[in-house]
KEVODO-439132 format. One record per residue (C-alpha): residue number from 1; residue in three letters; x, y, z. Coordinates in Angstrom, 1 decimal, padded with zeros to 4 digits. Each point is the difference from the previous one (the first is absolute). Last residue first. Example, Ala and Ser with C-alpha at 12.3 -4.5 7.8 and 13.67 -1.06 7.14 Angstrom:
REM KEVODO-439132
+-----+---------+--------+--------+--------+
: num : residuo :   east :  north :     up :
+-----+---------+--------+--------+--------+
:   2 :     SER :  013.7 : -001.1 :  007.1 :
:   1 :     ALA : -001.4 : -003.4 :  000.7 :
+-----+---------+--------+--------+--------+
***
This chain:
REM KEVODO-439132
+-----+---------+--------+--------+--------+
: num : residuo :   east :  north :     up :
+-----+---------+--------+--------+--------+
: 375 :     VAL :  023.8 :  002.6 : -068.1 :
: 374 :     ASP : -000.9 :  000.1 :  002.9 :
: 373 :     ALA : -003.1 :  003.2 : -000.4 :
: 372 :     GLY : -002.2 : -002.8 : -000.2 :
: 371 :     GLU :  001.0 : -002.1 :  003.1 :
: 370 :     GLY : -000.2 :  003.0 :  002.0 :
: 369 :     SER : -004.4 : -000.8 :  000.5 :
: 368 :     PRO :  001.1 : -003.3 :  001.1 :
: 367 :     ALA :  001.6 :  001.0 :  003.1 :
: 366 :     ILE :  003.7 : -001.1 :  000.4 :
: 365 :     ASP :  000.3 : -001.1 :  003.3 :
: 364 :     PHE :  003.1 :  000.1 :  002.3 :
: 363 :     TYR :  003.0 : -001.4 :  000.2 :
: 362 :     LEU :  003.3 :  001.5 :  002.3 :
: 361 :     ARG :  003.6 : -001.0 : -001.5 :
: 360 :     GLU :  003.1 : -000.2 :  002.2 :
: 359 :     LYS :  001.8 :  003.3 :  000.8 :
: 358 :     SER :  000.5 : -000.6 :  003.2 :
: 357 :     LYS : -000.6 :  003.2 :  002.1 :
: 356 :     ARG : -002.1 :  001.9 : -003.0 :
: 355 :     ASP : -002.0 : -002.8 : -000.8 :
: 354 :     PHE : -000.5 : -000.2 : -003.9 :
: 353 :     LEU : -003.0 :  000.8 : -001.8 :
: 352 :     TYR :  000.2 : -001.2 : -004.1 :
: 351 :     VAL : -001.8 :  002.1 : -002.6 :
: 350 :     LYS :  000.0 : -001.5 : -004.0 :
: 349 :     ARG : -003.0 : -002.3 :  000.9 :
: 348 :     PRO : -001.6 :  003.7 :  001.4 :
: 347 :     LYS :  000.7 :  001.9 : -003.4 :
: 346 :     LEU : -000.1 :  003.5 :  001.1 :
: 345 :     ASP : -001.5 :  002.8 : -001.0 :
: 344 :     PHE :  003.0 :  003.0 : -001.2 :
: 343 :     GLY : -000.5 :  004.0 : -000.2 :
: 342 :     VAL :  002.7 :  002.3 : -001.5 :
: 341 :     TYR :  001.8 :  002.9 :  001.9 :
: 340 :     PRO :  001.9 :  003.0 : -000.8 :
: 339 :     LYS : -002.8 :  000.4 : -003.3 :
: 338 :     GLU :  001.9 :  000.9 : -004.1 :
: 337 :     THR :  000.9 : -003.3 :  000.2 :
: 336 :     ASP : -003.3 : -001.2 : -001.2 :
: 335 :     ILE :  000.4 : -004.1 :  000.0 :
: 334 :     VAL : -002.1 : -001.0 : -003.2 :
: 333 :     THR : -000.5 : -004.1 :  000.4 :
: 332 :     GLU :  001.8 : -001.2 : -004.3 :
: 331 :     SER :  003.0 : -001.1 :  001.8 :
: 330 :     SER : -001.6 : -002.3 :  002.3 :
: 329 :     ILE :  000.8 :  000.0 :  004.4 :
: 328 :     ILE :  003.4 : -000.7 :  002.0 :
: 327 :     SER :  000.5 :  001.8 :  002.6 :
: 326 :     ARG :  002.8 :  000.7 :  002.1 :
: 325 :     ILE :  000.1 :  002.2 :  003.2 :
: 324 :     ARG :  003.3 :  001.4 :  000.8 :
: 323 :     GLY :  002.1 : -000.5 :  003.1 :
: 322 :     SER : -001.5 : -003.5 :  001.8 :
: 321 :     VAL : -001.1 :  001.0 :  003.3 :
: 320 :     CYS : -003.0 :  002.3 : -002.0 :
: 319 :     ALA : -002.5 :  001.9 :  002.8 :
: 318 :     PRO :  001.9 :  003.2 : -001.1 :
: 317 :     SER : -001.9 : -001.1 : -003.6 :
: 316 :     GLN :  002.1 :  000.6 : -003.0 :
: 315 :     SER : -001.0 : -000.5 : -004.2 :
: 314 :     ILE :  001.4 : -002.0 : -002.9 :
: 313 :     VAL : -002.4 : -001.3 : -002.7 :
: 312 :     SER :  002.1 : -002.4 : -002.0 :
: 311 :     THR : -002.2 : -000.6 : -003.5 :
: 310 :     ASP : -000.3 : -003.1 : -001.7 :
: 309 :     ARG :  000.1 : -001.3 : -003.4 :
: 308 :     GLY :  002.7 :  002.1 : -001.2 :
: 307 :     MET :  002.7 :  000.5 :  003.2 :
: 306 :     VAL : -001.5 :  004.1 :  000.5 :
: 305 :     GLU :  001.0 :  001.6 :  003.3 :
: 304 :     ILE : -002.2 :  002.1 :  002.1 :
: 303 :     GLY :  000.1 :  002.6 :  002.2 :
: 302 :     GLU :  000.9 :  001.3 :  003.5 :
: 301 :     LEU : -004.4 : -000.4 :  001.3 :
: 300 :     GLY : -000.5 :  000.4 :  003.8 :
: 299 :     LEU : -002.4 : -002.7 :  000.1 :
: 298 :     LYS : -004.1 :  000.3 :  000.9 :
: 297 :     MET : -001.0 : -003.7 :  001.1 :
: 296 :     ALA : -003.4 : -000.9 :  000.4 :
: 295 :     GLY : -000.4 :  000.8 : -004.0 :
: 294 :     GLU : -002.3 :  002.9 : -001.4 :
: 293 :     ALA :  002.2 :  001.3 : -003.5 :
: 292 :     SER :  000.6 : -004.5 :  000.5 :
: 291 :     PRO :  002.6 : -001.9 : -001.5 :
: 290 :     ILE : -000.1 : -003.5 :  001.2 :
: 289 :     PHE :  003.3 : -000.9 :  002.2 :
: 288 :     GLY :  001.4 : -003.5 :  000.3 :
: 287 :     GLU :  002.9 : -000.6 : -002.4 :
: 286 :     PRO :  002.1 :  001.6 :  002.5 :
: 285 :     ARG : -000.9 : -002.0 :  002.0 :
: 284 :     VAL : -001.7 :  000.8 :  003.7 :
: 283 :     GLY :  002.2 : -000.5 :  003.2 :
: 282 :     ALA : -002.6 :  001.4 :  002.8 :
: 281 :     PHE :  001.8 : -000.7 :  004.1 :
: 280 :     VAL : -001.1 :  000.5 :  002.3 :
: 279 :     GLU : -001.5 :  002.0 :  003.7 :
: 278 :     GLY : -002.4 : -001.4 :  001.7 :
: 277 :     ASP : -004.7 : -001.1 : -000.4 :
: 276 :     ARG : -000.6 : -003.9 : -001.1 :
: 275 :     VAL :  000.5 : -001.0 : -003.3 :
: 274 :     GLY : -003.4 : -002.1 : -001.1 :
: 273 :     SER : -001.3 :  002.8 : -002.1 :
: 272 :     VAL :  002.6 :  002.0 : -001.5 :
: 271 :     PRO : -002.2 :  002.2 : -002.7 :
: 270 :     LEU :  002.2 :  002.9 : -001.8 :
: 269 :     VAL :  001.9 :  003.5 : -000.2 :
: 268 :     ALA : -001.2 :  001.9 :  003.3 :
: 267 :     GLU :  001.4 :  003.0 : -000.6 :
: 266 :     SER :  002.3 :  000.9 :  003.4 :
: 265 :     ASP :  003.4 : -000.7 : -001.9 :
: 264 :     ILE : -000.8 : -003.7 : -000.4 :
: 263 :     PHE : -003.4 : -000.9 :  001.6 :
: 262 :     LEU : -001.2 : -004.0 : -000.9 :
: 261 :     ARG : -003.2 : -000.4 :  001.4 :
: 260 :     GLY : -001.7 : -002.8 :  002.1 :
: 259 :     ASP : -000.5 :  002.4 :  002.8 :
: 258 :     ARG :  003.4 :  001.4 :  000.7 :
: 257 :     VAL :  002.4 : -001.4 : -002.0 :
: 256 :     GLU :  004.0 :  002.0 : -000.1 :
: 255 :     GLY :  002.3 :  001.0 : -002.9 :
: 254 :     GLU :  004.0 :  000.6 : -000.6 :
: 253 :     PHE :  000.0 : -000.6 : -003.8 :
: 252 :     VAL :  002.0 : -003.0 : -002.1 :
: 251 :     ASN :  000.4 :  001.0 : -003.5 :
: 250 :     ILE :  000.3 : -003.8 : -001.5 :
: 249 :     ALA :  003.6 : -000.1 : -002.5 :
: 248 :     PRO :  000.1 :  000.9 : -003.1 :
: 247 :     THR :  000.4 : -002.8 : -000.4 :
: 246 :     GLY : -001.3 : -002.3 :  001.8 :
: 245 :     LEU :  001.2 : -002.8 :  003.1 :
: 244 :     PHE :  002.3 :  001.5 :  002.7 :
: 243 :     LYS : -002.5 :  002.0 :  001.4 :
: 242 :     ALA : -002.9 : -002.1 :  000.4 :
: 241 :     VAL :  002.5 : -003.1 :  001.1 :
: 240 :     PHE :  001.7 :  002.1 :  002.9 :
: 239 :     LEU : -003.6 :  001.7 :  001.4 :
: 238 :     ASN : -001.5 : -003.3 :  000.1 :
: 237 :     CYS : -001.8 : -003.6 : -001.0 :
: 236 :     PRO :  000.0 :  001.2 : -003.5 :
: 235 :     ASP : -003.2 : -001.0 : -002.1 :
: 234 :     ASP :  000.3 :  001.9 : -004.1 :
: 233 :     TYR :  003.9 :  000.4 : -000.3 :
: 232 :     VAL : -000.1 : -004.1 :  001.9 :
: 231 :     SER : -002.7 : -001.7 : -002.2 :
: 230 :     GLN :  001.3 :  001.6 : -003.1 :
: 229 :     PRO :  003.2 : -001.4 :  000.2 :
: 228 :     LYS : -000.9 : -003.4 :  001.7 :
: 227 :     GLY :  000.5 : -000.4 :  003.6 :
: 226 :     ILE :  002.2 :  000.4 :  003.4 :
: 225 :     GLN : -000.1 :  002.6 :  002.3 :
: 224 :     GLN :  003.3 :  000.9 :  002.8 :
: 223 :     LEU :  002.0 : -002.1 : -000.1 :
: 222 :     VAL :  002.6 :  000.7 :  002.5 :
: 221 :     GLY :  003.9 :  000.5 : -000.6 :
: 220 :     ASP : -000.9 :  003.5 :  001.0 :
: 219 :     LYS : -002.0 :  000.8 : -002.3 :
: 218 :     MET : -001.3 : -002.6 : -002.8 :
: 217 :     VAL : -002.5 : -000.9 : -002.8 :
: 216 :     VAL : -000.7 : -002.9 : -001.7 :
: 215 :     ILE : -000.9 :  000.1 : -003.8 :
: 214 :     LEU : -001.9 : -002.8 : -001.7 :
: 213 :     ASP : -000.6 : -000.8 : -003.8 :
: 212 :     SER :  002.7 :  002.7 : -000.9 :
: 211 :     ILE :  001.0 :  002.0 : -002.7 :
: 210 :     SER : -002.3 :  003.3 :  000.2 :
: 209 :     MET :  000.1 :  000.4 :  004.0 :
: 208 :     ALA :  003.7 : -001.1 :  000.5 :
: 207 :     GLU :  001.3 :  002.9 : -002.9 :
: 206 :     GLU : -002.7 :  003.1 :  001.2 :
: 205 :     GLN :  001.1 : -001.1 :  003.2 :
: 204 :     ASP :  004.0 :  001.0 : -000.4 :
: 203 :     HIS :  001.6 : -001.8 :  003.7 :
: 202 :     THR :  001.0 : -003.4 : -002.0 :
: 201 :     VAL :  000.5 : -003.4 :  000.4 :
: 200 :     PHE : -001.6 : -002.8 : -002.2 :
: 199 :     VAL : -000.8 : -003.7 :  001.3 :
: 198 :     THR : -000.6 : -002.4 : -002.8 :
: 197 :     THR : -001.7 : -003.3 : -000.4 :
: 196 :     VAL :  001.1 : -001.0 : -002.9 :
: 195 :     GLY : -002.8 : -000.5 : -002.7 :
: 194 :     THR :  002.5 :  000.0 : -002.7 :
: 193 :     GLU : -001.9 :  001.4 : -003.1 :
: 192 :     ARG : -001.4 :  002.9 :  003.0 :
: 191 :     GLN :  002.6 :  000.8 :  001.5 :
: 190 :     ILE :  002.0 :  000.8 : -003.3 :
: 189 :     ARG : -003.4 :  002.8 : -001.2 :
: 188 :     ARG :  000.4 :  001.1 :  003.8 :
: 187 :     LEU :  003.1 :  000.2 : -001.1 :
: 186 :     GLU :  000.0 :  002.2 : -002.9 :
: 185 :     GLU : -002.5 :  002.3 :  001.2 :
: 184 :     ARG :  002.2 :  001.2 :  002.7 :
: 183 :     THR :  002.3 : -000.1 : -002.6 :
: 182 :     GLN : -001.7 :  002.9 : -002.1 :
: 181 :     LEU : -001.5 :  001.7 :  002.7 :
: 180 :     ARG :  004.1 :  000.7 :  001.5 :
: 179 :     LEU :  001.2 :  000.8 : -003.1 :
: 178 :     ARG : -002.2 :  002.8 : -000.8 :
: 177 :     ALA :  001.2 :  001.7 :  003.6 :
: 176 :     ASP :  003.9 : -000.9 :  000.3 :
: 175 :     LEU :  001.1 : -003.3 :  001.4 :
: 174 :     ASN :  002.0 : -000.7 :  002.7 :
: 173 :     SER : -003.2 : -000.5 :  002.4 :
: 172 :     LEU : -000.5 : -003.2 : -002.1 :
: 171 :     PRO :  000.4 : -002.4 :  001.7 :
: 170 :     GLU : -001.4 :  001.1 :  003.5 :
: 169 :     ASP :  001.6 : -003.0 :  001.6 :
: 168 :     LEU : -001.4 : -004.0 : -002.3 :
: 167 :     LEU : -000.7 : -002.9 :  001.5 :
: 166 :     LEU : -000.8 : -002.9 : -001.9 :
: 165 :     VAL : -001.0 : -003.5 :  001.4 :
: 164 :     ASN : -000.2 : -003.3 : -001.5 :
: 163 :     PRO :  003.2 :  001.2 : -002.0 :
: 162 :     GLN : -000.1 : -001.4 : -003.9 :
: 161 :     LYS :  004.4 :  000.5 :  000.4 :
: 160 :     VAL : -000.5 :  001.8 : -003.0 :
: 159 :     LEU : -002.4 :  002.6 :  001.9 :
: 158 :     ALA :  001.9 :  002.4 :  001.8 :
: 157 :     ARG :  003.1 : -000.2 : -002.8 :
: 156 :     ALA : -002.5 :  001.3 : -002.4 :
: 155 :     ILE : -001.9 :  002.6 :  002.9 :
: 154 :     ALA :  004.2 :  001.5 : -000.1 :
: 153 :     VAL :  000.1 :  000.0 : -003.4 :
: 152 :     ARG : -003.5 :  001.9 : -000.6 :
: 151 :     GLN :  001.2 :  002.2 :  002.8 :
: 150 :     GLN :  002.8 :  000.5 : -002.4 :
: 149 :     GLN : -001.8 :  000.7 : -002.7 :
: 148 :     GLY : -001.7 :  002.4 :  001.5 :
: 147 :     GLY :  002.5 :  002.4 :  001.2 :
: 146 :     SER :  001.5 : -000.1 : -003.8 :
: 145 :     LEU :  002.9 : -002.8 : -000.9 :
: 144 :     GLU :  003.4 :  000.2 : -001.4 :
: 143 :     SER :  001.8 :  000.6 :  003.7 :
: 142 :     PRO : -002.1 : -003.1 :  000.4 :
: 141 :     ARG :  001.8 : -002.1 : -002.0 :
: 140 :     ARG : -001.0 : -000.8 : -003.7 :
: 139 :     GLU : -000.3 : -004.0 : -001.8 :
: 138 :     MET : -003.5 : -000.3 :  001.5 :
: 137 :     LEU : -001.8 :  003.4 : -001.4 :
: 136 :     GLU : -001.9 : -002.1 : -002.6 :
: 135 :     ASP : -002.3 : -002.3 :  003.0 :
: 134 :     ILE : -000.8 :  002.5 :  002.0 :
: 133 :     GLN : -003.6 :  000.2 :  000.2 :
: 132 :     VAL : -000.5 : -001.5 :  002.8 :
: 131 :     LEU : -002.0 : -003.3 : -000.5 :
: 130 :     ARG :  002.7 : -000.2 : -003.0 :
: 129 :     ALA :  003.0 :  000.4 :  002.7 :
: 128 :     ALA : -001.6 : -002.7 :  002.6 :
: 127 :     GLU :  000.1 : -002.3 : -003.2 :
: 126 :     ASN :  002.6 :  001.0 : -001.1 :
: 125 :     ALA :  002.4 : -001.1 :  003.6 :
: 124 :     LYS : -001.8 : -003.0 :  000.1 :
: 123 :     GLU :  001.2 : -001.2 : -003.7 :
: 122 :     LEU :  002.7 :  000.6 :  001.1 :
: 121 :     MET :  000.2 : -001.6 :  003.4 :
: 120 :     GLN : -001.3 : -003.4 : -001.5 :
: 119 :     GLU :  002.9 :  000.5 : -003.5 :
: 118 :     LYS :  002.7 :  000.3 :  002.6 :
: 117 :     THR : -001.7 : -002.9 :  002.5 :
: 116 :     LEU : -001.4 :  000.6 :  003.2 :
: 115 :     LYS :  001.0 : -000.8 :  004.0 :
: 114 :     LYS : -003.1 : -000.4 :  002.1 :
: 113 :     ASP :  000.3 : -003.2 :  000.7 :
: 112 :     GLY :  003.4 :  000.7 :  001.6 :
: 111 :     LYS :  001.3 :  004.1 : -000.6 :
: 110 :     LEU : -001.2 :  003.0 : -001.8 :
: 109 :     ASN :  002.3 :  002.7 :  000.1 :
: 108 :     GLN :  000.0 :  000.4 : -003.9 :
: 107 :     LEU : -003.7 :  000.0 :  000.4 :
: 106 :     PRO :  000.4 :  003.4 :  002.0 :
: 105 :     PHE :  002.5 :  001.6 : -002.5 :
: 104 :     LEU : -002.1 : -000.1 : -003.1 :
: 103 :     ILE : -002.0 :  003.1 :  000.3 :
: 102 :     ASN :  003.2 :  000.9 : -000.1 :
: 101 :     GLN :  001.9 : -001.2 : -002.1 :
: 100 :     LEU : -003.1 :  000.6 : -002.7 :
:  99 :     VAL :  000.5 :  003.8 :  000.1 :
:  98 :     THR :  004.0 :  000.5 :  000.1 :
:  97 :     LEU :  002.1 : -000.2 :  003.4 :
:  96 :     HIS :  002.6 :  002.7 :  000.5 :
:  95 :     PRO : -002.8 :  001.8 :  001.4 :
:  94 :     TYR : -001.5 : -002.7 :  003.0 :
:  93 :     LEU : -004.2 :  000.6 :  000.8 :
:  92 :     ALA : -001.1 :  001.5 :  002.9 :
:  91 :     TYR : -003.0 :  001.8 : -001.3 :
:  90 :     ASN :  000.6 :  002.8 :  002.5 :
:  89 :     GLN : -003.5 : -000.3 :  001.5 :
:  88 :     PHE :  000.6 : -003.3 :  000.1 :
:  87 :     VAL : -001.9 : -003.4 : -001.3 :
:  86 :     LEU : -000.3 : -003.2 :  002.0 :
:  85 :     GLY : -000.8 : -003.6 : -001.3 :
:  84 :     VAL : -001.2 : -002.9 :  003.2 :
:  83 :     GLY :  000.5 : -003.3 : -000.3 :
:  82 :     ARG :  000.3 :  000.0 :  003.5 :
:  81 :     LEU :  004.1 : -002.2 : -000.2 :
:  80 :     GLU :  001.5 :  002.5 : -001.6 :
:  79 :     PRO : -000.9 :  002.4 :  003.3 :
:  78 :     PRO :  000.9 : -001.7 :  002.7 :
:  77 :     LEU : -002.6 : -002.6 :  001.9 :
:  76 :     ASP : -001.2 :  001.0 :  003.8 :
:  75 :     THR : -003.0 :  001.4 : -000.6 :
:  74 :     VAL : -001.1 : -001.8 : -002.7 :
:  73 :     ASP : -002.8 : -001.8 :  001.8 :
:  72 :     ASP : -002.2 : -002.4 : -003.4 :
:  71 :     GLY : -003.0 :  000.0 : -001.0 :
:  70 :     GLY : -000.1 :  002.7 : -002.2 :
:  69 :     PHE :  002.4 :  001.6 :  000.8 :
:  68 :     PHE :  000.4 :  000.9 :  003.7 :
:  67 :     VAL :  002.2 :  003.3 :  002.3 :
:  66 :     ARG : -000.8 : -001.2 :  003.4 :
:  65 :     GLY :  000.6 :  003.4 :  003.1 :
:  64 :     SER :  002.7 :  001.0 :  001.8 :
:  63 :     THR :  002.7 :  002.0 : -000.3 :
:  62 :     PRO : -000.1 : -000.2 : -003.7 :
:  61 :     LYS :  002.7 : -001.7 : -002.0 :
:  60 :     GLU :  001.4 :  002.7 : -002.5 :
:  59 :     LEU :  000.8 : -000.4 : -003.7 :
:  58 :     GLY : -002.5 : -003.4 :  000.6 :
:  57 :     SER : -001.8 :  001.9 : -003.5 :
:  56 :     ILE : -003.2 : -000.2 :  002.4 :
:  55 :     LEU :  001.7 :  001.6 :  002.8 :
:  54 :     ASN :  002.2 :  002.5 : -002.7 :
:  53 :     LEU : -003.5 :  001.2 : -001.7 :
:  52 :     THR : -001.3 :  001.5 :  003.5 :
:  51 :     THR :  003.1 :  001.2 :  000.5 :
:  50 :     SER : -000.9 :  001.6 : -002.6 :
:  49 :     LYS : -003.6 :  001.0 :  000.8 :
:  48 :     GLY :  001.3 :  000.9 :  003.8 :
:  47 :     CYS : -001.7 :  003.6 :  000.2 :
:  46 :     GLY :  003.7 :  002.5 : -000.6 :
:  45 :     SER : -001.1 :  001.3 : -003.3 :
:  44 :     PRO : -004.3 :  000.4 : -000.5 :
:  43 :     GLY : -002.1 : -002.9 : -000.3 :
:  42 :     LEU : -001.4 : -002.9 : -002.6 :
:  41 :     LEU :  000.9 : -004.0 : -000.3 :
:  40 :     GLY : -001.1 : -000.4 : -003.1 :
:  39 :     VAL : -001.3 : -003.4 : -001.0 :
:  38 :     LEU : -000.5 : -002.1 : -003.2 :
:  37 :     LYS : -001.7 : -003.4 : -000.1 :
:  36 :     GLY :  000.4 : -003.8 : -000.6 :
:  35 :     ASP : -000.2 : -000.9 :  003.2 :
:  34 :     PRO : -001.7 :  001.8 :  002.8 :
:  33 :     ILE :  001.9 :  002.4 :  001.8 :
:  32 :     GLU : -000.6 : -001.2 :  003.8 :
:  31 :     PHE :  000.6 :  003.2 :  002.6 :
:  30 :     THR :  001.5 :  000.1 :  003.5 :
:  29 :     PHE :  002.6 :  002.7 :  000.9 :
:  28 :     ASP :  000.4 :  000.2 :  003.8 :
:  27 :     SER :  002.1 :  003.2 :  000.0 :
:  26 :     VAL :  003.0 :  000.4 : -003.2 :
:  25 :     ALA :  001.8 :  002.3 :  000.7 :
:  24 :     VAL :  001.0 :  000.6 :  003.9 :
:  23 :     VAL :  003.0 :  001.9 :  000.7 :
:  22 :     GLU :  001.7 : -001.4 :  003.1 :
:  21 :     THR : -000.4 :  002.1 :  003.6 :
:  20 :     LYS :  003.5 : -000.4 :  001.3 :
:  19 :     ILE :  000.7 :  003.7 : -000.8 :
:  18 :     LYS :  003.4 :  001.3 :  001.2 :
:  17 :     ARG :  001.2 : -002.5 : -003.2 :
:  16 :     ASN : -002.0 :  002.6 : -002.6 :
:  15 :     ARG : -000.1 : -002.6 : -002.9 :
:  14 :     ASN : -002.9 : -001.8 :  001.8 :
:  13 :     PRO :  000.4 : -003.2 : -000.6 :
:  12 :     PHE : -002.2 : -002.1 : -002.0 :
:  11 :     ARG : -003.9 : -001.2 :  000.1 :
:  10 :     LYS : -001.8 : -002.3 : -002.4 :
:   9 :     THR : -003.2 : -001.7 :  001.1 :
:   8 :     LEU : -002.5 : -001.7 : -002.4 :
:   7 :     GLY : -003.1 : -001.1 :  001.5 :
:   6 :     GLN : -000.4 : -003.1 : -002.7 :
:   5 :     LEU :  000.8 :  001.2 : -003.7 :
:   4 :     VAL : -001.7 : -002.2 : -002.3 :
:   3 :     VAL :  000.7 : -000.7 : -004.0 :
:   2 :     LYS : -002.0 : -001.8 : -002.5 :
:   1 :     MET :  001.4 : -001.4 : -002.4 :
+-----+---------+--------+--------+--------+
***
């Protein structure tokens, strides 16, 4: 089912009663979630992700704006009438009930035409359990399950009603790293098998990029950028989005554009025709460095970290504003660690310029001659 958010705004009273200004959690949020897609709401803590999810579910009422499911305006409908499935960070399982009883619980509360027989409820519960691969654990209680198994029970309970929309609020944050990876792969499989429209809230950009059809990047309640994960990574609209996406994070330098060239630490490192002269922030992705003894950038070498397939070169520069510089290169490339400096050329398509004041993206023309190095 398609979900349309139209000008959603949510304001809360300030906790400090002396301050009359309201806190804006979500500001004029407009977005269409396509039918059957998995959309990741991504941003730092406090950016309004969970509030947006609560507005979709009906747990919060918007200060202004509307919510549509399909062609129906559901803004004033209570959560139980919206046909949504909710999965929270803390699982919210009933500790005294078995796995089967936890999954059955939403079905037992159905009334009227939606009420099911005992046989129908059991059939649906078993089907949901098989889908999340916990059908052998039906008689256990939550305390007898691992964190990943408890999360699967919570997902099965949300899916058993066959919701129009599945809403997941940081469902993997309580799991360890390996289990988080495994569970997110399972989430993607389940979403594809069911075809249910899904909204996934997370602050983990790697998590969002790995399983989402689309990601929505938020900051301070304001939508920053929407797009396919790789597209947003490759084409960030501002400095915040560029810094938020990517592991390791993008390297940010204070730079200056003069006569169609980018200068960093007094060195002309890249032609950037089409950008007016002035001070800029230059972001370089870790994979955007090409080792070269005669490279345009000379950086102070601090050391290297061998990571198997890749090597992380750690360096520093007075112009770097993002701490140490990390450059990801092939492990087959030999770096002379006895030298105090390391040289790099830059891949033009991995370099981004931003206005020093507004932090908005400044686009430059990539010369055909530069494309050969951008591999």
